[in-house]
C-alpha positions as a printed Julia matrix, in Angstrom:
564×3 Matrix{Float64}:
 37.71  119.37    4.5
 35.87  117.96    7.57
 32.99  116.64    5.46
 35.45  115.09    3.02
 37.33  113.36    5.87
 34.06  111.99    7.26
 33.07  110.69    3.81
 36.49  109.06    3.45
 36.15  107.34    6.83
 32.7   105.99    5.91
 34.08  104.72    2.6
 36.94  102.88    4.35
 34.55  101.16    6.8
 32.27  100.19    3.91
 35.24   98.89    1.91
 36.37   96.73    4.86
 32.87   95.28    5.18
 32.81   94.44    1.44
 36.25   92.8     1.68
 35.06   90.55    4.52
 31.97   89.46    2.57
 34.1    88.82   -0.51
 36.62   86.63    1.36
 33.81   84.55    2.84
 32.27   83.94   -0.59
 28.99   85.7     0.21
 29.23   88.04   -2.8
 30.02   85.23   -5.26
 27.01   83.28   -4.01
 24.73   86.12   -5.17
 26.58   86.73   -8.47
 28.21   89.94   -7.18
 31.78   90.95   -7.97
 33.78   93.46   -5.92
 36.26   95.87   -7.53
 37.64   97.48   -4.4
 34.64   99.21   -2.74
 32.6    99.07   -5.98
 30.08   96.24   -6.3
 29.02   94.83   -9.66
 25.57   93.26   -9.18
 24.64   91.03  -12.14
 21.39   89.56  -13.44
 20.41   87.51  -16.5
 16.91   88.98  -16.56
 15.84   91.19  -19.44
 17.22   89.08  -22.31
 13.81   88.72  -23.99
 13.27   92.47  -23.78
 16.56   93.04  -25.62
 15.43   90.77  -28.43
 12.19   92.74  -28.84
 13.94   96.12  -28.78
 16.59   94.97  -31.3
 14.08   94.0   -34.01
 14.35   97.26  -36.03
 18.0    96.43  -36.78
 18.35   98.99  -39.57
 17.15  101.81  -37.32
 19.62  100.93  -34.58
 22.53  100.65  -37.01
 21.76  104.07  -38.53
 21.45  105.6   -35.06
 24.78  104.11  -33.98
 26.47  105.17  -37.26
 25.41  108.76  -36.52
 26.7   108.29  -32.97
 30.28  107.59  -34.09
 30.98  111.07  -35.61
 28.89  112.65  -32.83
 31.16  110.95  -30.3
 34.31  112.1   -32.14
 33.03  115.71  -32.1
 32.17  115.42  -28.4
 35.58  113.85  -27.79
 37.33  116.86  -29.33
 35.15  119.38  -27.45
 35.55  117.7   -24.06
 39.28  117.12  -24.44
 39.72  120.76  -25.47
 37.72  121.82  -22.41
 39.96  119.72  -20.14
 43.13  121.21  -21.67
 41.77  124.77  -21.41
 40.86  124.19  -17.76
 44.35  122.86  -17.02
 45.9   125.88  -18.75
 43.69  128.31  -16.82
 44.55  126.68  -13.5
 48.29  126.64  -14.24
 48.13  130.28  -15.32
 46.31  131.19  -12.1
 49.09  129.51  -10.09
 51.78  131.51  -11.9
 49.75  134.72  -11.55
 48.89  133.89   -7.92
 45.19  134.27   -8.69
 44.14  130.68   -7.96
 40.71  130.89   -6.27
 40.7   129.42   -2.75
 38.88  126.14   -2.1
 35.14  126.76   -2.33
 31.93  125.24   -3.54
 32.85  125.59   -7.22
 35.98  123.43   -6.87
 34.94  121.31   -3.88
 35.71  117.61   -4.46
 32.11  116.51   -3.85
 30.91  118.92   -6.55
 33.17  117.46   -9.26
 31.09  114.28   -9.44
 27.43  114.2   -10.42
 26.14  112.33   -7.38
 22.72  113.66   -6.27
 22.66  114.74   -2.66
 26.47  114.78   -2.47
 26.96  117.42   -5.14
 25.38  120.47   -3.52
 24.11  121.77   -6.86
 22.15  118.61   -7.7
 19.01  118.01   -5.62
 18.69  114.51   -4.23
 15.23  113.5    -5.51
 15.24  115.1    -8.97
 18.92  114.34   -9.5
 18.39  110.69   -8.56
 15.52  110.41  -11.04
 17.65  111.97  -13.78
 20.65  109.78  -12.96
 18.58  106.57  -12.91
 17.05  107.3   -16.33
 20.47  108.23  -17.71
 22.04  104.96  -16.59
 19.17  102.84  -17.87
 19.04  104.35  -21.37
 22.85  104.4   -21.68
 23.4   100.74  -20.88
 20.25   99.69  -22.71
 21.72  101.34  -25.82
 24.88   99.24  -25.49
 22.92   96.05  -24.84
 20.52   96.5   -27.77
 23.38   97.18  -30.2
 25.17   94.07  -28.92
 22.1    92.04  -29.84
 21.83   93.81  -33.22
 25.49   93.05  -34.04
 25.25   89.42  -32.87
 27.19   89.8   -29.6
 25.83   87.95  -26.57
 24.98   90.0   -23.48
 26.07   87.8   -20.59
 24.44   89.94  -17.91
 23.17   93.37  -16.99
 23.05   95.11  -13.65
 24.15   97.88  -11.33
 27.4    99.28   -9.99
 27.14  100.53   -6.42
 29.43  102.48   -4.14
 27.2   102.53   -1.03
 24.53  103.93   -3.41
 24.02  103.07   -7.12
 26.59  104.97   -9.22
 26.22  103.24  -12.56
 24.74  100.52  -14.67
 26.31   98.04  -17.06
 25.67   95.63  -19.88
 28.28   92.86  -19.94
 28.88   91.54  -23.47
 30.8    88.43  -24.39
 34.38   89.72  -24.38
 35.79   87.41  -27.03
 32.87   88.05  -29.4
 33.3    91.81  -29.03
 37.1    92.21  -28.91
 38.4    88.85  -30.17
 40.66   86.26  -28.54
 43.98   87.23  -27.0
 46.92   85.83  -28.9
 49.79   87.45  -26.97
 51.75   84.89  -24.89
 53.03   87.38  -22.31
 49.93   89.08  -21.11
 47.49   88.61  -18.33
 44.52   90.83  -18.99
 41.27   90.83  -17.19
 38.6    92.89  -18.93
 35.13   93.49  -17.59
 32.57   95.62  -19.44
 30.97   97.55  -16.63
 30.19  101.11  -15.66
 32.16  103.4   -13.35
 30.37  106.72  -12.87
 28.49  106.7   -16.14
 30.27  104.03  -18.17
 32.32  100.87  -18.12
 35.12   99.99  -15.74
 38.18   98.22  -17.09
 40.66   96.33  -14.94
 43.92   95.57  -16.77
 46.76   93.65  -15.14
 49.41   93.17  -17.79
 53.1    92.83  -18.46
 52.8    93.48  -22.2
 49.96   94.91  -24.29
 47.78   92.01  -25.49
 47.03   91.47  -29.15
 43.55   90.24  -30.04
 42.35   88.32  -33.05
 38.78   87.88  -34.32
 35.77   89.48  -32.69
 33.1    91.49  -34.49
 34.17   93.86  -37.3
 35.62   97.13  -36.1
 32.63   99.08  -37.46
 30.24   96.92  -35.45
 32.34   97.33  -32.3
 32.4   101.1   -32.71
 28.63  101.1   -33.17
 28.19   99.19  -29.91
 30.53  101.55  -28.05
 28.93  104.71  -29.5
 25.37  103.53  -28.86
 25.27  104.45  -25.16
 26.4   108.04  -25.79
 24.09  108.43  -28.77
 21.06  107.19  -26.82
 21.92  109.66  -24.04
 22.03  112.49  -26.58
 18.73  111.4   -28.18
 17.07  111.14  -24.76
 18.41  114.59  -23.84
 17.09  116.05  -27.1
 13.59  114.6   -26.61
 13.42  115.76  -22.99
 14.78  119.18  -24.02
 11.92  119.62  -26.5
  9.37  118.61  -23.88
 10.81  120.88  -21.19
 11.37  124.0   -23.28
  8.21  123.44  -25.3
  4.9   122.46  -23.69
  6.07  122.42  -20.05
  7.77  125.82  -19.71
  5.17  127.23  -22.1
  2.5   126.3   -19.53
  4.17  128.23  -16.68
  3.57  131.94  -16.12
  4.8   134.36  -13.41
  2.26  135.64  -10.9
  4.4   138.25   -9.12
  7.99  139.28   -8.42
  7.17  140.53   -4.9
  8.0   138.29   -1.97
  7.96  138.58    1.8
 11.66  138.48    2.64
 11.31  138.27    6.42
  8.74  138.58    9.2
  9.65  139.86   12.64
  8.65  137.72   15.57
  5.44  138.83   17.34
  4.78  141.47   14.68
  1.32  142.2    13.28
  2.21  140.24   10.13
  3.42  137.23   12.16
  0.28  137.23   14.3
 -1.86  137.29   11.17
 -0.08  134.14    9.93
  2.1   135.66    7.23
  5.39  133.77    6.66
  8.71  134.23    4.92
  8.86  133.56    1.15
  5.15  134.03    0.55
  4.52  135.94   -2.68
  2.21  138.98   -2.7
 -0.12  138.84   -5.68
 -2.68  141.49   -4.7
 -3.37  144.17   -2.06
 -6.99  145.17   -1.67
 -8.26  145.17   -5.27
 -4.91  146.06   -6.88
 -2.86  143.41   -8.69
  0.79  143.37   -7.63
  3.5   142.13  -10.02
  6.53  144.27   -9.12
  7.95  146.02   -6.07
  7.12  149.32   -7.77
  3.45  148.3    -7.99
  3.43  147.56   -4.28
  5.23  150.77   -3.32
  3.05  152.94   -5.57
 -0.17  151.52   -4.13
  0.96  151.68   -0.51
  1.99  155.34   -0.78
 -1.25  156.44   -2.45
 -3.92  154.33   -0.71
 -6.23  156.02    1.74
 -5.28  155.27    5.33
 -7.54  154.43    8.22
 -8.93  151.14    6.97
 -7.66  147.54    7.04
 -5.46  146.19    4.26
 -6.29  142.92    2.5
 -3.15  141.07    1.39
 -3.4   138.21   -1.12
 -0.43  135.83   -1.2
  0.64  132.57   -2.82
  2.53  129.92   -0.83
  3.85  127.23   -3.19
  0.64  126.71   -5.2
 -1.87  127.69   -2.48
 -3.58  131.09   -2.46
 -4.24  132.74    0.93
 -5.75  136.03    2.12
 -4.75  138.03    5.23
 -6.26  141.18    6.7
 -4.04  143.67    8.53
 -5.5   146.41   10.71
 -5.08  150.07    9.78
 -2.94  150.79   12.85
 -0.31  148.4    11.5
  0.0   150.11    8.11
  3.14  152.17    8.74
  5.21  151.92    5.57
  8.97  152.26    5.92
 11.13  152.45    2.83
 14.69  153.04    1.8
 17.58  151.28    0.1
 19.07  148.14    1.67
 22.79  147.45    1.17
 23.34  143.88   -0.05
 27.09  144.05   -0.58
 29.92  146.49    0.15
 32.69  146.38   -2.46
 36.3   146.18   -1.33
 38.41  149.35   -1.25
 35.38  151.55   -1.93
 34.06  154.73   -0.35
 31.45  152.65    1.51
 34.06  150.26    2.96
 36.27  153.17    4.07
 33.23  154.69    5.81
 32.54  151.35    7.55
 29.17  150.78    5.89
 28.01  147.17    6.21
 25.51  144.8     4.66
 21.85  145.11    5.73
 22.17  148.81    6.54
 19.12  150.68    5.17
 19.73  154.15    3.69
 16.71  156.44    4.23
 18.19  159.87    3.44
 21.29  161.47    1.91
 21.92  165.07    2.91
 18.46  166.68    2.67
 17.07  164.21    0.1
 14.78  161.38    1.29
 15.63  158.01   -0.29
 12.53  155.88   -0.77
 13.79  153.43   -3.36
 16.74  152.52   -5.58
 15.6   154.99   -8.25
 15.94  157.88   -5.76
 19.31  156.49   -4.67
 20.75  156.37   -8.2
 19.26  159.72   -9.12
 20.96  161.4    -6.16
 24.36  159.83   -6.83
 24.14  161.04  -10.46
 24.15  164.61   -9.13
 27.37  164.16   -7.13
 31.04  164.42   -8.1
 34.09  162.37   -7.02
 35.5   163.55   -3.69
 32.19  165.06   -2.56
 31.3   164.41    1.09
 27.69  163.49    1.81
 25.83  162.69    5.02
 23.93  159.41    4.99
 21.05  158.61    7.34
 19.99  155.06    8.16
 16.88  153.3     9.46
 18.64  152.68   12.78
 18.43  156.47   13.45
 22.16  156.96   12.96
 24.12  158.85   10.33
 27.66  159.1     8.99
 29.67  161.2     6.54
 31.01  159.5     3.41
 33.54  160.87    0.93
 32.53  159.54   -2.48
 35.04  157.93   -4.81
 35.3   157.9    -8.61
 32.83  155.9   -10.68
 34.51  153.34  -12.99
 32.18  154.19  -15.91
 30.66  157.63  -15.16
 31.79  161.08  -14.06
 29.63  161.16  -10.92
 30.52  160.17   -7.38
 30.79  156.49   -6.48
 29.75  154.82   -3.23
 30.68  151.19   -4.01
 27.68  149.17   -2.86
 25.18  146.74   -4.33
 21.78  147.89   -3.07
 18.07  147.41   -3.66
 14.8   148.99   -2.62
 13.75  148.06    0.91
 10.1   148.16    1.96
  8.81  147.31    5.42
  5.39  147.43    6.99
  3.49  145.56    9.7
  6.75  143.94   10.81
  7.64  142.35    7.5
 10.14  143.34    4.84
  9.33  143.12    1.15
 11.84  141.81   -1.36
 11.87  141.02   -5.05
 12.78  137.97   -7.13
 13.15  138.32  -10.93
 10.51  135.69  -11.63
  9.38  137.01  -15.0
 12.95  137.69  -16.15
 14.18  134.23  -15.11
 11.32  132.46  -16.9
 11.87  134.59  -20.0
 15.55  133.59  -20.17
 14.67  129.91  -19.7
 12.13  130.06  -22.5
 14.68  131.78  -24.79
 17.41  129.14  -24.31
 16.47  127.09  -27.44
 16.85  130.19  -29.63
 20.11  131.12  -27.87
 21.6   127.7   -28.7
 22.16  128.87  -32.25
 25.32  130.41  -30.82
 27.95  129.34  -28.32
 26.35  131.43  -25.55
 23.27  129.21  -25.38
 25.36  126.02  -25.16
 27.44  127.52  -22.36
 24.26  128.43  -20.45
 22.98  124.86  -20.79
 26.32  123.41  -19.72
 26.7   125.62  -16.64
 23.02  126.24  -15.73
 22.93  124.21  -12.47
 26.2   125.75  -11.23
 25.93  129.38  -12.36
 22.24  129.95  -13.04
 21.34  133.51  -13.94
 22.79  135.33  -10.95
 25.85  133.21  -10.06
 24.04  131.15   -7.41
 22.93  128.26   -9.63
 19.53  127.08  -10.81
 18.18  123.84   -9.33
 14.68  124.03  -10.77
 11.37  125.29   -9.42
 11.34  123.6    -6.01
 12.22  126.79   -4.11
 10.59  129.29   -6.48
  7.31  127.71   -7.59
  5.39  130.22   -5.45
  6.28  132.9    -8.02
  4.57  131.0   -10.86
  1.32  129.34  -11.81
  0.34  126.72  -14.43
 -1.62  128.08  -17.4
 -3.1   126.69  -20.62
 -3.18  122.9   -20.76
 -1.57  122.7   -17.29
 -4.05  124.97  -15.51
 -5.41  123.21  -12.47
 -2.56  120.71  -12.13
 -0.8   122.86   -9.53
  2.43  121.55   -8.04
  2.48  118.53  -10.37
  3.54  120.76  -13.27
  6.59  121.96  -11.36
  7.51  118.41  -10.36
  7.42  117.48  -14.04
  9.56  120.51  -14.92
 12.14  119.61  -12.25
 12.32  115.97  -13.35
 12.69  116.95  -17.02
 15.33  119.6   -16.25
 17.61  117.22  -14.39
 16.99  114.21  -16.65
 17.87  116.35  -19.66
 20.96  117.88  -18.09
 22.42  114.66  -16.68
 21.83  112.79  -19.96
 23.5   115.63  -21.86
 26.46  115.87  -19.49
 26.87  112.08  -19.17
 26.95  111.76  -22.95
 29.66  114.41  -23.22
 31.64  112.97  -20.33
 31.66  109.52  -21.92
 33.09  111.0   -25.12
 36.4   111.68  -23.37
 39.24  109.64  -24.97
 40.05  107.78  -21.76
 39.52  104.06  -21.11
 37.26  102.86  -19.45
 34.91  105.45  -20.96
 33.24  104.74  -24.29
 35.26  107.48  -25.91
 38.48  105.77  -24.85
 37.58  102.57  -26.68
 36.41  104.43  -29.8
 39.57  106.54  -29.69
 41.7   103.39  -29.54
 39.86  101.83  -32.49
 40.15  105.07  -34.46
 43.93  105.27  -33.94
 44.3   101.67  -35.02
 42.16  102.31  -38.12
 44.3   105.32  -39.11
 47.67  103.6   -38.61
 47.29   99.91  -39.42
 47.98  100.33  -43.15
 51.18  102.23  -42.44
 52.72  100.14  -39.65
 50.79   96.85  -39.67
 48.03   95.42  -37.48
 50.16   94.4   -34.52
 52.12   97.65  -34.21
 48.93   99.65  -34.8
 47.24   97.76  -31.95
 50.16   98.45  -29.59
 50.33  102.13  -30.64
 46.58  102.58  -30.12
 46.81  101.08  -26.63
 49.78  103.25  -25.68
 48.04  106.42  -26.9
 44.77  105.48  -25.19
 46.63  104.86  -21.93
 48.51  108.17  -22.25
 45.29  110.14  -22.87
 43.56  108.39  -19.98
 46.45  109.27  -17.66
 46.36  112.9   -18.83
 42.59  113.25  -18.44
 42.23  111.57  -15.06
 45.33  113.42  -13.87
 43.65  116.65  -14.97
 40.56  115.83  -12.92
 42.77  115.16   -9.89
 44.5   118.51  -10.49
 41.11  120.29  -10.66
 40.1   118.73   -7.34
 43.3   119.04   -5.34
 45.02  122.03   -7.03
 43.4   124.68   -4.78
 44.21  122.64   -1.67
 47.84  122.25   -2.77
 48.12  126.04   -3.17
 46.23  127.06   -0.01
 46.77  123.98    2.15
 44.2   121.56    3.54
């Protein structure tokens, strides 16, 4: 929680500074309004652009009409997800299985703020967030102009950094005049996070009269979400069509580490370079590399071709340095397993079991398949030590069980060779559109940045572009293709997620206002306009309290259970 405490302290200092400027009238002078530490920066610019964009009125009305049922479907899905998450967390408390505070439930990772959320890269996330905010609020503003509602201003919401955008319509034209005598309501159409912020100070729920027709108001409110969904769909087609189609894997084999002052280090070889060729043999897998190195004729230098980001390089290693060491490296030791009881640890390299040499993971699995539970074997390691291990029972087979996650380890010239599933990862990415015919594909899209394909998340190609190359129309563009892929990935995902988030039936989100109008529409004939208005406001407030309370529970629940 140290980072969280530091962020809180910075926020308090910033808030104090804003309060001083507000009291001295500096903010008002520049048409800026403060809502606590959040600044609402207004401008009247862009009005002529709205008039141009609003000219195809029929198109915009059809798009917004489609957005209303789309928002209601998203509202149901997101609310169900919130309820299921609450249930799962409560059940984990009763079962005493609540996961401890970690990166998946860290407070900074709940909000989609690039650079703060550790799953969202700063540059590409900021690009995606900026485009999301612009298209969202532009959708609201254009529909206001289409429906005859004045847009008083547009601008940004900032909390140290920009966190939202807004289009500020004329309140009385949109919602009507207040006719309740015992209310004091201040409403501002702004954005908090990804949508509008509402500030209500009231003693009784206000009743409004007039304003645009309910259908028009719902179109305006649904427009932002619908434009986010349309933008996400267009970007999705670009990303998973021509862009990913123009990327191909070059090799799965990478240089995992280079020892200091080794022959490889002196030649200039570095970590994370990708081996594409040795001598005249193309290398695509660790097996290709191992097979060539064990069969090549010794006594002559080795030419190693690598790719670093999008740059090809060639290194020559002398014959005296070509001592190949192999085995199986332990990545993880499972709890309460034979390996843990024998005190095996991560990074140990198994080179032999009993009298059988272990060169790779295939040899390792083949040997274990010949054993039985309870059998004692002697394991030899690269550090020239050995130990006896009594094997346990396999959970799914009748052979002996060691209880480790391991992979082939290759070392030569002072560098170790690893593998990254480049081809497999790209294949899964390219198959996502077809997978979205079922729920599995949608879940992958929803959780891709957090879970990825191996549980560590997928942030794009910034750290893995050395495994790929542009082909087809993109051949020759190099790193630019991967920059485009990263920008499209995050712009698509943030638009998609922001649209879903804004569907939640909680004021000040768009979904909260549409939910309130929908309740009033369904009940006004039965109980009258005034009672329907009050009922819709009470239900909207109750759902908002439940939803935002649920988010607070998701953030602080693990800390309540385990302590700060």
